[in-house]
KOLMI-581041 format. One line per field, with one value per atom (N, C-alpha, C): atom name; residue in three letters; x, y, z; residue number from 1. Coordinates in pm, 1 decimal, m for minus. Atoms other than C-alpha are relative to their C-alpha. Layout:
N
atomo <- CA_...
residuo <- ALA_...
c1 <- X_...
c2 <- Y_...
c3 <- Z_...
num <- NUM_...
This chain:
116
atomo <- N_CA_C_N_CA_C_N_CA_C_N_CA_C_N_CA_C_N_CA_C_N_CA_C_N_CA_C_N_CA_C_N_CA_C_N_CA_C_N_CA_C_N_CA_C_N_CA_C_N_CA_C_N_CA_C_N_CA_C_N_CA_C_N_CA_C_N_CA_C_N_CA_C_N_CA_C_N_CA_C_N_CA_C_N_CA_C_N_CA_C_N_CA_C_N_CA_C_N_CA_C_N_CA_C_N_CA_C_N_CA_C_N_CA_C_N_CA_C_N_CA_C_N_CA_C_N_CA_C_N_CA_C_N_CA_C_N_CA_C_N_CA_C_N_CA_C_N_CA_C_N_CA_C_N_CA_C_N_CA_C_N_CA_C_N_CA_C_N_CA_C_N_CA_C_N_CA_C_N_CA_C_N_CA_C_N_CA_C_N_CA_C_N_CA_C_N_CA_C_N_CA_C_N_CA_C_N_CA_C_N_CA_C_N_CA_C_N_CA_C_N_CA_C_N_CA_C_N_CA_C_N_CA_C_N_CA_C_N_CA_C_N_CA_C_N_CA_C_N_CA_C_N_CA_C_N_CA_C_N_CA_C_N_CA_C_N_CA_C_N_CA_C_N_CA_C_N_CA_C_N_CA_C_N_CA_C_N_CA_C_N_CA_C_N_CA_C_N_CA_C_N_CA_C_N_CA_C_N_CA_C_N_CA_C_N_CA_C_N_CA_C_N_CA_C_N_CA_C_N_CA_C_N_CA_C_N_CA_C_N_CA_C_N_CA_C_N_CA_C_N_CA_C_N_CA_C_N_CA_C_N_CA_C_N_CA_C_N_CA_C_N_CA_C_N_CA_C_N_CA_C_N_CA_C_N_CA_C_N_CA_C_N_CA_C_N_CA_C_N_CA_C_N_CA_C
residuo <- UNK_UNK_UNK_UNK_UNK_UNK_UNK_UNK_UNK_UNK_UNK_UNK_UNK_UNK_UNK_UNK_UNK_UNK_UNK_UNK_UNK_UNK_UNK_UNK_UNK_UNK_UNK_UNK_UNK_UNK_UNK_UNK_UNK_UNK_UNK_UNK_UNK_UNK_UNK_UNK_UNK_UNK_UNK_UNK_UNK_UNK_UNK_UNK_UNK_UNK_UNK_UNK_UNK_UNK_UNK_UNK_UNK_UNK_UNK_UNK_UNK_UNK_UNK_UNK_UNK_UNK_UNK_UNK_UNK_UNK_UNK_UNK_UNK_UNK_UNK_UNK_UNK_UNK_UNK_UNK_UNK_UNK_UNK_UNK_UNK_UNK_UNK_UNK_UNK_UNK_UNK_UNK_UNK_UNK_UNK_UNK_UNK_UNK_UNK_UNK_UNK_UNK_UNK_UNK_UNK_UNK_UNK_UNK_UNK_UNK_UNK_UNK_UNK_UNK_UNK_UNK_UNK_UNK_UNK_UNK_UNK_UNK_UNK_UNK_UNK_UNK_UNK_UNK_UNK_UNK_UNK_UNK_UNK_UNK_UNK_UNK_UNK_UNK_UNK_UNK_UNK_UNK_UNK_UNK_UNK_UNK_UNK_UNK_UNK_UNK_UNK_UNK_UNK_UNK_UNK_UNK_UNK_UNK_UNK_UNK_UNK_UNK_UNK_UNK_UNK_UNK_UNK_UNK_UNK_UNK_UNK_UNK_UNK_UNK_UNK_UNK_UNK_UNK_UNK_UNK_UNK_UNK_UNK_UNK_UNK_UNK_UNK_UNK_UNK_UNK_UNK_UNK_UNK_UNK_UNK_UNK_UNK_UNK_UNK_UNK_UNK_UNK_UNK_UNK_UNK_UNK_UNK_UNK_UNK_UNK_UNK_UNK_UNK_UNK_UNK_UNK_UNK_UNK_UNK_UNK_UNK_UNK_UNK_UNK_UNK_UNK_UNK_UNK_UNK_UNK_UNK_UNK_UNK_UNK_UNK_UNK_UNK_UNK_UNK_UNK_UNK_UNK_UNK_UNK_UNK_UNK_UNK_UNK_UNK_UNK_UNK_UNK_UNK_UNK_UNK_UNK_UNK_UNK_UNK_UNK_UNK_UNK_UNK_UNK_UNK_UNK_UNK_UNK_UNK_UNK_UNK_UNK_UNK_UNK_UNK_UNK_UNK_UNK_UNK_UNK_UNK_UNK_UNK_UNK_UNK_UNK_UNK_UNK_UNK_UNK_UNK_UNK_UNK_UNK_UNK_UNK_UNK_UNK_UNK_UNK_UNK_UNK_UNK_UNK_UNK_UNK_UNK_UNK_UNK_UNK_UNK_UNK_UNK_UNK_UNK_UNK_UNK_UNK_UNK_UNK_UNK_UNK_UNK_UNK_UNK_UNK_UNK_UNK_UNK_UNK_UNK_UNK_UNK_UNK_UNK_UNK_UNK_UNK_UNK_UNK_UNK_UNK_UNK_UNK_UNK_UNK_UNK_UNK
c1 <- m22.4_12035.6_m119.5_145.4_11839.8_m52.4_69.5_11826.3_35.7_m58.4_11925.8_m69.4_50.2_11890.7_34.7_7.8_11803.0_m91.9_m5.4_11777.8_m128.3_132.7_11430.5_25.1_4.7_11344.9_m25.0_35.8_11370.7_83.9_m105.5_11620.9_m161.3_150.3_11293.6_m99.0_141.1_11073.7_154.9_m134.8_11463.5_0.4_m41.6_11496.1_m95.7_123.6_11118.1_m17.4_20.3_11104.0_113.0_m51.3_11428.8_m36.1_79.9_11198.8_69.8_m64.5_11447.8_m51.1_19.0_11319.8_95.4_m17.1_11409.2_m8.7_67.4_11400.0_57.3_m3.6_11388.4_79.4_m72.9_11624.1_m4.7_m26.8_11652.4_28.6_m25.0_11866.2_12.9_m13.6_11806.3_15.4_m51.5_11953.5_m110.0_81.2_11740.3_m41.4_110.1_11628.0_m55.1_146.6_11505.6_m85.1_84.7_11373.7_m107.0_106.3_11203.1_m90.8_42.3_11111.2_m141.8_126.5_10953.9_m81.6_165.9_10736.6_m90.5_128.7_10509.8_m28.3_m28.7_10573.5_m134.4_80.8_10485.7_m87.4_82.1_10189.3_m71.4_22.0_10258.9_m8.5_m56.3_10217.4_102.5_m98.3_10480.0_127.3_m98.3_10842.1_37.9_m74.5_10925.7_m73.9_124.4_10760.1_m25.3_2.3_10732.2_m142.4_98.5_10519.7_m117.7_19.6_10408.0_m188.3_123.5_10244.9_m119.1_98.6_10131.3_m161.3_140.8_9908.7_m9.4_4.9_10017.2_161.5_m87.8_10349.6_79.5_16.3_10441.5_205.4_m116.5_10841.6_50.5_m43.5_10987.8_121.1_m9.9_11072.0_63.7_m92.7_11375.0_10.8_m89.1_11360.1_40.4_m31.7_11566.0_47.2_m71.7_11580.0_m27.1_m28.6_11443.8_129.6_m142.3_11752.6_91.2_m101.4_12031.3_73.1_m34.9_12272.8_m80.3_53.8_12111.5_m119.3_133.7_11778.5_m18.7_m33.2_11855.5_46.6_m59.6_12058.2_m80.0_126.4_11736.6_m59.2_105.9_11452.6_98.4_19.0_11723.3_m1.8_m40.3_11790.7_m138.8_102.8_11408.4_m53.6_0.0_11347.5_97.5_m16.6_11607.2_m2.1_40.8_11433.9_m104.8_104.9_11255.5_m125.5_131.6_10864.7_12.9_59.2_10921.3_83.6_m50.5_11144.9_m62.9_68.4_10920.9_m93.5_133.5_10637.4_43.5_m41.1_10815.7_11.8_m77.6_10972.6_m160.3_127.9_10531.7_m13.8_92.0_10409.5_104.9_m142.2_10747.2_12.9_9.3_10648.5_m152.7_156.0_10277.8_37.6_m21.1_10374.9_90.4_m43.5_10588.5_m83.2_174.4_10286.3_m63.9_135.9_10082.8_93.5_m118.7_10417.5_m40.6_m35.6_10322.3_102.1_m125.9_10525.8_94.9_m100.1_10865.3_m30.9_24.9_10966.2_m53.6_53.2_10796.5_53.6_m51.6_11102.0_m26.9_61.4_11039.3_m99.1_116.0_10740.5_m35.0_18.6_10727.4_m1.5_m41.9_10964.7_m24.4_61.5_10790.6_m169.0_116.0_10467.1_56.3_m137.2_10680.7_15.9_m92.4_10835.4_m88.0_170.4_10463.7_m76.5_97.9_10312.4_111.3_m92.4_10634.5_27.1_14.9_10584.5_m149.4_163.0_10194.5_m0.6
c2 <- m87.2_11335.9_127.3_m33.8_11639.2_m91.7_143.6_11395.4_m58.4_167.1_11052.7_57.8_81.2_10954.4_m107.3_136.3_10577.5_m104.7_65.8_10289.0_m88.0_65.8_10162.9_m166.2_33.5_9931.9_m32.9_17.2_9840.1_145.4_m45.9_10051.4_153.1_m151.2_10380.3_m20.0_m28.7_10259.1_55.8_m73.9_10256.7_170.4_m181.7_10653.7_37.0_m83.2_10689.6_m52.7_m28.9_10606.2_37.9_m149.7_10798.2_140.3_m118.6_11101.1_4.5_m29.8_11093.9_92.4_m32.6_11353.8_m82.7_84.5_11146.8_33.7_71.8_11050.1_m112.7_122.4_10725.0_m2.1_27.8_10582.0_m151.3_124.1_10316.6_m29.4_26.0_10180.3_m150.1_38.6_9902.1_m72.8_11.0_9704.4_36.6_m46.0_9801.1_m132.7_122.2_9416.4_3.5_33.2_9412.0_55.1_m78.8_9686.0_m26.7_22.6_9644.6_m170.0_137.8_9251.1_25.3_m39.9_9361.1_107.2_m80.2_9643.6_m142.7_65.3_9334.2_m57.1_68.8_9140.3_27.8_m89.8_9411.8_115.6_m68.2_9626.2_90.9_m80.9_9933.1_107.3_m147.4_10257.7_52.6_m42.2_10307.4_m130.6_113.6_10123.8_m10.2_m97.1_10302.3_m50.9_51.2_10099.9_87.5_m165.0_10402.5_37.3_m71.7_10575.9_m136.7_124.8_10213.9_m28.3_m13.6_10242.6_52.3_m121.9_10588.6_15.3_m13.9_10512.5_115.2_m95.6_10771.4_63.5_m5.1_10948.2_166.9_m41.0_11106.5_50.1_m29.8_11088.5_39.5_45.2_11136.4_m130.1_143.4_10821.7_53.6_m19.9_10856.1_m153.7_145.8_10532.4_53.0_44.3_10428.8_130.6_m98.2_10718.6_164.8_m163.0_10987.7_62.6_11.1_10924.5_25.1_m27.3_11197.5_36.7_m113.8_11379.9_119.3_m140.8_11720.7_m51.0_36.7_11572.8_m5.8_35.8_11434.9_139.4_m121.9_11724.0_107.3_m73.1_11931.7_m38.0_14.4_11700.7_62.9_m7.2_11690.2_151.6_m90.2_12034.2_86.9_m41.6_12120.9_m33.3_47.4_11901.6_65.3_m131.3_12117.0_50.5_m132.1_12389.6_m42.4_92.0_12409.0_m43.2_45.9_12454.9_m136.6_164.1_12090.4_m149.7_96.7_11962.8_m10.4_24.9_11962.4_m50.3_93.1_11835.8_m57.1_127.8_11567.0_m72.1_76.8_11491.1_m59.7_m6.3_11495.5_m86.6_114.3_11288.8_m149.5_97.8_11070.3_m85.9_63.3_11016.0_m50.1_22.8_10948.6_m113.2_152.4_10642.0_m44.9_139.2_10483.1_17.4_87.2_10502.1_m56.4_133.9_10314.9_m91.1_155.7_10042.0_m49.8_28.3_10003.8_43.1_m25.3_9990.7_m95.4_48.1_9893.2_m138.1_75.9_9560.6_m157.6_135.1_9310.1_m118.9_131.1_9064.1_m42.3_24.3_9048.7_m52.7_35.0_9045.5_m158.5_133.2_8707.3_m58.6_123.7_8562.7_m51.3_22.6_8648.1_m103.1_115.8_8465.8_m178.6_130.9_8182.8_m79.6_89.8_8107.8_m46.4_49.9_8126.4_m70.2_116.8_7859.0_m101.3_118.9_7643.3_m37.4_m23.5_7715.7_m69.7_m31.1_7650.1_m200.2
c3 <- 137.9_10625.1_m41.7_80.7_10465.1_m113.0_146.0_10147.5_m18.6_72.2_9973.7_m119.5_123.5_9612.6_90.9_m45.6_9715.7_m73.0_104.4_9524.8_19.1_15.0_9474.6_70.5_m59.8_9707.4_160.7_m230.8_10149.5_41.7_m85.2_10146.4_4.3_m12.0_10052.8_96.0_m91.8_10354.7_102.1_m15.7_10512.6_74.5_m17.1_10478.0_105.1_m83.6_10531.3_171.3_m167.0_10895.3_62.1_m91.3_10976.3_m38.3_m49.9_10847.3_m172.3_18.8_10558.8_m136.1_72.8_10234.4_m127.2_94.1_9915.6_m171.6_140.1_9541.6_m32.2_41.9_9408.1_m73.7_104.4_9149.9_m36.5_39.3_8985.4_m157.8_142.3_8642.4_m5.2_44.7_8491.6_m187.1_103.9_8161.1_m69.4_133.0_7833.7_m24.2_34.7_7797.7_104.7_m101.1_8145.8_3.6_0.5_8177.5_m83.6_93.1_7881.2_27.9_m68.1_7998.7_188.2_m98.2_8309.9_32.4_m53.1_8199.8_m59.1_39.5_8021.8_152.0_m95.8_8341.2_89.8_m145.7_8603.7_m81.6_44.1_8597.3_146.5_m126.4_8855.7_54.1_112.3_8873.5_65.0_m19.2_9128.3_31.0_14.0_9172.5_186.7_m110.3_9509.1_82.5_m54.6_9841.6_102.0_m181.8_10079.4_m163.1_16.1_9731.0_m10.5_45.8_9697.9_158.5_m109.7_10079.7_37.2_39.6_10023.6_m123.0_117.8_9786.8_m140.4_60.4_9586.4_m21.3_m14.5_9466.3_114.6_m144.6_9784.5_6.5_m8.2_9712.5_m225.9_143.7_9297.3_m43.7_101.5_9063.4_m75.2_120.1_8882.3_m100.2_72.9_8644.1_m152.7_157.9_8343.6_m96.6_96.8_8083.8_83.0_m64.3_8341.6_40.7_m114.8_8572.0_m86.6_87.6_8427.3_169.4_m142.0_8692.7_m14.5_m8.6_8573.3_91.9_m40.7_8651.3_147.6_m125.9_8942.9_110.4_m126.4_9133.3_22.5_m73.7_9065.3_50.4_m115.1_9274.4_86.8_m76.2_9481.0_66.6_m64.7_9508.1_73.7_1.8_9569.9_72.2_m149.5_9822.7_121.9_m56.3_9991.6_87.1_m38.3_10005.2_101.9_m183.8_10354.7_28.9_6.7_10280.8_6.4_86.9_10068.2_56.5_m121.3_10270.5_174.0_m150.3_10594.5_m59.8_77.9_10400.5_m70.8_m60.7_10296.6_154.0_m116.2_10610.5_58.1_m55.9_10778.6_m37.3_61.5_10463.2_19.3_m59.1_10565.3_152.2_m69.9_10904.9_16.1_m16.7_10854.1_m49.5_53.5_10620.6_115.0_m136.7_10929.9_125.2_m123.5_11174.0_m111.7_105.6_10903.4_m15.6_40.9_10887.3_156.9_m100.8_11272.6_75.5_m22.3_11517.7_77.0_41.8_11599.1_101.8_m93.7_11757.3_33.2_10.2_11590.8_m11.4_m7.2_11590.5_165.5_m170.3_11996.0_m5.9_m45.2_11986.9_m56.2_6.4_11791.0_82.8_m70.9_11986.1_82.0_m126.8_12289.5_m40.4_60.2_12088.7_m0.4_44.8_11990.3_132.2_m168.9_12365.4_48.4_m19.7_12492.0_m33.8_21.7_12330.8_m6.5_39.7_12315.4_207.1_m159.0_12715.0_22.9_m51.7_12763.8_m24.5
num <- 1_1_1_2_2_2_3_3_3_4_4_4_5_5_5_6_6_6_7_7_7_8_8_8_9_9_9_10_10_10_11_11_11_12_12_12_13_13_13_14_14_14_15_15_15_16_16_16_17_17_17_18_18_18_19_19_19_20_20_20_21_21_21_22_22_22_23_23_23_24_24_24_25_25_25_26_26_26_27_27_27_28_28_28_29_29_29_30_30_30_31_31_31_32_32_32_33_33_33_34_34_34_35_35_35_36_36_36_37_37_37_38_38_38_39_39_39_40_40_40_41_41_41_42_42_42_43_43_43_44_44_44_45_45_45_46_46_46_47_47_47_48_48_48_49_49_49_50_50_50_51_51_51_52_52_52_53_53_53_54_54_54_55_55_55_56_56_56_57_57_57_58_58_58_59_59_59_60_60_60_61_61_61_62_62_62_63_63_63_64_64_64_65_65_65_66_66_66_67_67_67_68_68_68_69_69_69_70_70_70_71_71_71_72_72_72_73_73_73_74_74_74_75_75_75_76_76_76_77_77_77_78_78_78_79_79_79_80_80_80_81_81_81_82_82_82_83_83_83_84_84_84_85_85_85_86_86_86_87_87_87_88_88_88_89_89_89_90_90_90_91_91_91_92_92_92_93_93_93_94_94_94_95_95_95_96_96_96_97_97_97_98_98_98_99_99_99_100_100_100_101_101_101_102_102_102_103_103_103_104_104_104_105_105_105_106_106_106_107_107_107_108_108_108_109_109_109_110_110_110_111_111_111_112_112_112_113_113_113_114_114_114_115_115_115_116_116_116
């Protein structure tokens, strides 16, 4: 995809692994949002930004999330230079996550232990 609006969660990492520039979106009920805000103190909500340790992709949360703002952010990351920059950064994040095949490697290690 050229761009995506992705709900905060593991889907942001999936989009990053695919190299898809995105805007992270999330909206919660007001009472849950205020309760969580008192319990959780994080700078970023999106896993992509948490892994990077900085805001790589824009996060539109709660009252910042509306159709007009989302459309503007998506149009911005459709610009070729910005789109390429985001793809490059997402590829670096994907590389930080390691190689694929973790399940296969774990299964092989377990089988090796069982057979010894």
